[in-house]
Every structure is written in structure tokens, then in C-alpha cells.
N, C-alpha and C positions, 0 to 999 in steps of 0.2 A: 504494499500500499504506500502510495506517494504521501510525504509528509505535508502538512498544511503550512504554507509559507509564514514566517513569523508576522504576528499582527492581523493575520487574516482569519483567526479562529471564530467562531460563532459566540455570541455574547447573550447572556441570560441573567435577568435581575428579577427576584420575587419580591414584588411590592404589594400594593393594594388592591382594591376590587377594580381598578380600570386598568386595562391592558393596552399595550402598544406593540404593533408588529412592524418591523422596519425591514424593508426589501431592498437590497443592494443591486448594482447595475451590472450590466454585461461586460464580460472581462475583469471585473472588479471584485471586490471582497467585503465583508463586514468592516474591515478598517476604515472605508470611507464614511462609515456611518456610526463609528465607534463613540467619537466625542458627544454626537447627538443622542446616541442611545444613553450615554452614561449622564447627561444632562436631565433626560426624561426619568431615568432612576432616581436620581437624586431629589427630584419631585415627589417621590413615594410611588411612582407608577410600575406595574409590573412589565417587563420589557423583553421582548424577544427579538433576536437578530440573527437569523439562520444564515448558513453558508450554503449557497446553491450549488448543486451538483455540476461537477466540471469546473468550479472556480477555486481558487484560492490554492492551487497547487501547481500545475503546469498546462500550457496550452494544449498540449496533446490529451489531455483528459476532457476539456471542452469540446474538443472536435469529436467526440463519440457521445455526446450529450444530445438532447434535443429540448425544445421549449416546454413539452409535457414534463420532462423531468424537474426543469426550474419551477414551473407553476405548481407541480405536485409538493414540492418542499415547502413553500409558502402556504399552501392550502392545508398542509398537514400541521404548520406551525400554527395557523389560524384557529384550527379545530382543537388545539391544545390551550390556547388562550381562552377560546370561548367556554370550555370546561372549566377553566379556573377563575375567569373574571365575570362581572356582569356586563361590562361594556368593553368594546375592542376598537381601538382605532388603528388604521393602518397608514404608514408612511413609506415613501420611496423615492428613489434617486434613478433618474435615466430610466432604463428598462425597468427598474424596481418600481418605477411609477406606473408603467403598463402592467406588470403584475398586480399592483395594489387595485388598479382600476377593474381589472378582471375579477379580483375576489369581491369587489364591491358590487359588480355587475351580477355575479352569480350566487353571492350570498345574502344580498339583501340587507335585513334589519340585523344581522350578525355582525356587519360592519358598521360602527357607529359614526364615523366619518373619515375623511382622507386627507391627508398633508403630502403634496407632490412637489418634488424639487427637479426642475429641469426634466419633466417627463419625456420619455421617448415615444413617438407615434408612427413613425416611417424610417425606414432605410432610404436615405437620400443619395442622389448622384446617379450618372448615367450607368455605372456598373451594377447597381441595385438590380436592374432588369435582366442583367447577364448572369446572375449567382447561380441560377438553377445549373446553368451550363459549365460556367467557370470555376465552379467549386471542385469538377472533377479533374482539371487542368493545373489549377494554382491552389497550393494548400492554405498558405496563409498571406495575409497582408501586414505592414506595420500596425503596432498597437495604437489604441487610443486613450490609454491612461494618464492621469496627472495632467489634466487640463486645467491648471490652477494658477490664478494670477499671484497668490501670495508666496513671496520668495521662501524657500525652504521647507514648503509643505509638499509632499509627495504620496501618491496614491499607490497603494500596493494592488498592482494588478497586471496582467501579461503585456508582454512587449510585442506579442504576435496576436492576430485575431485570424482564427481558423475560418476559412470561407464556409465550411459546412456548418459551423455553428451561426455565422452571420446570415446563412440562407434561412436557418431556423428562426433567427430573430425576426427577420423579413415577414415569414409567415405568421408569426405569433402577432406582430404588430396589425397585420391586417385583420386577424381575428378580432383582436381587443378592439379596432376600430368600428367594426361593425357593432360591437356590443356597448358602445359608449351610451346609447341612448336609455340602456337599462340602468346606469348609474343615477341614483337619486340622492344620495347622501351628501350631506354637508362637505364642501370641498374647498380646500385651500390650495393654490397654485403659485410656487414661488419660483421665478426663472430668471435667468440671467440676461442681461442686455447682451453681453457678449459670450457667445458660447461657440467653441470650435468643434464640437461634437454632435449636439442637437440643436437646430434652429430654433428661434422664437416661434416659428410657424407651427411647429408641434404643439406647444403650449396652447397656442390660439385654437387649434384643431380641437383639443381635448375640451377646453372651455366651450367651444361652439357646438359641440355635439353630445354633451352629457345633460341628463334631465334635472340635475341639481338645481334647487331653488336659492339655496343658502351657498353662495359662492363668492370667494376672495381671492383676488390676483394681487400679488406682490412683485414688484421688479427688483431684482438684485444687481445693483451698478457697480459693485466693486468686485464681482466675482466671476470666473469663467464655469465651465461645466460641472466640476465636483465642488459646488458652492460649499458643500457640508464640510470641506477641509479648508476653505478659503476664507476672505475677510469678512463674508456675511454669516459665518458659521453661527456666530452668537445670535444674530438676529433670527436666523432660521429656529433655533431651539427656542427663543423666547415667544416668537409668532406662534410656533405648533403648541408650546405650552398653554398660552393665553385661548388658543383655540379650543383645545382639549379641555380646560378649566370651563369655558363657557358652555359647552355641549355636554360635559360628562356630569351625570347626576351625583351629588355628594362626594366630588373628587376630594375635595380638601379634609373631609372627614375621614373617609374611609382609606384614603391613600396614605395619609400622615401616619397613621397607626402601623401600616403595613411597611412604610418605608423605614421605619427604625430597624425592624427585624430582618428586612431584606438584605440578601447577600448577592454579590455579582459574581459572575463566574464565566471564565473563557473556557471553550473546549467543549 
């Protein structure tokens, strides 16, 4: 078994009655969301940040997984939180945003609200249409990790993107796009004005197609794609906490008690 890259381990914190599931992005790892997860945990929330199959080890592992594997892992994690908590919120970065949206579309009231950071909706560029054929000829292309404005901040992710997995991602985005009208939960979308991986058009598409009535859009002007490790990381944590506090019933009373006893664990 290939060891998990240092920092890419899954994260879990047992807190109060309100749970939060965080979904990381394509070729990334829980490391990109770890500071956010820890801030939520400090607030007394029960937090789950799983490692998606094929991620956090080596790109060759990603090349033999499909979108069904990635979705199944967050679906499993949501089920675990739903058994443990009275309310569950789902957060996601990039492809993790698409995973969160599908969970909301399929599970309805089991998801109390969504917080998405630079959610992906489409594989862009002329090459996207050629993926079904090209992936049989070209195995990988250069990676997309560490699109971060903040100096010294680095994302733990792959330096190569296997085209088989990129083809899977394209298929997954198309499925999620069709399901967006089924999303009715309160929604917060935070997106960077400068993003070299996912264009603002993807956030606009999500905002335009969901059926949610309680919608908040926030522009992140100091960060690139991995805004959760960038200059706006604190703002993302603060805005998401305010969003959850507003929507969660009794979050302060129930979570505060659980937060004292809760323990964080990696692995």
C-alpha cells in the first residue's frame, strides 16, 4: 500500500450536534482544507474531512479511480455525520464543490446548507472535447496544484494530472450540472476574482442553475484558486462560521459542550 503524503491525511473532530463535511479538490488532498477544518472544530462543530480515493499518494493511483469512487467516499462520510449529528453542512473546494452540490441534490434535507469555494463546473479548453480519445495516447499533463497568491503557501497535490481521471472529472461535472436545479439548500459561494484553474464562469453557472432561495455570493479579491490556503483563508472560515451559526438550530449551546470534549485526529 502506498503511504499517504505528509499532511494529506484525513481529519476528524468530534464536537457537538452540528456536523460539517469538507470535500477537497481534484488532485489535491485534505491538506488544502485542514486550516478551515480546524477553525470549524475550534468552534465546537463535529468535522469530517476525508481523503478521496486515488488522492494524497501518487498520481498513478488517481489514474485507476473514477468519479464514482470520489463521490462514494463523501457520500459515506455524509452518512456517518448524519447518524452522529442533528444537522450537517457540506463545504467544498473546486471539484469538492461539485461533490457537495451532488450530495445536496441527492440527499435533500440531510444537507442543511452548502459553502463552496471556487466550485468547478466544467473542464475548460479545446482539449476537453478530445479527452475521450487523447487519454488513450497521452497519460498525463502538468499538474494544477498550488495556484496560490500567498508567498510560501503550498498545496499538497500531484504535479501530474492523469488524463483518464480528467476525463472522469469532465463526465462528473456534466452529471452535476444537470442536477443543479435539484439543489434547494441555503448556499454560500465564495470565489476568487483571479483563478488560474477554475474561471468565475463556473461559480456564475452554479449560482444561476440552483433552486436555492437563500444564496450568498462573496468575491475573494486577494486569493487565487486554493483560496483556503491563501490570503482569504481567515475570511472563508469566518463567513462559513457565520453562515452555519445563522442556520444551525442551537449551535452555540450544543456545540460548545461538545467542543470541550472533542479531540482532533489525523489518519
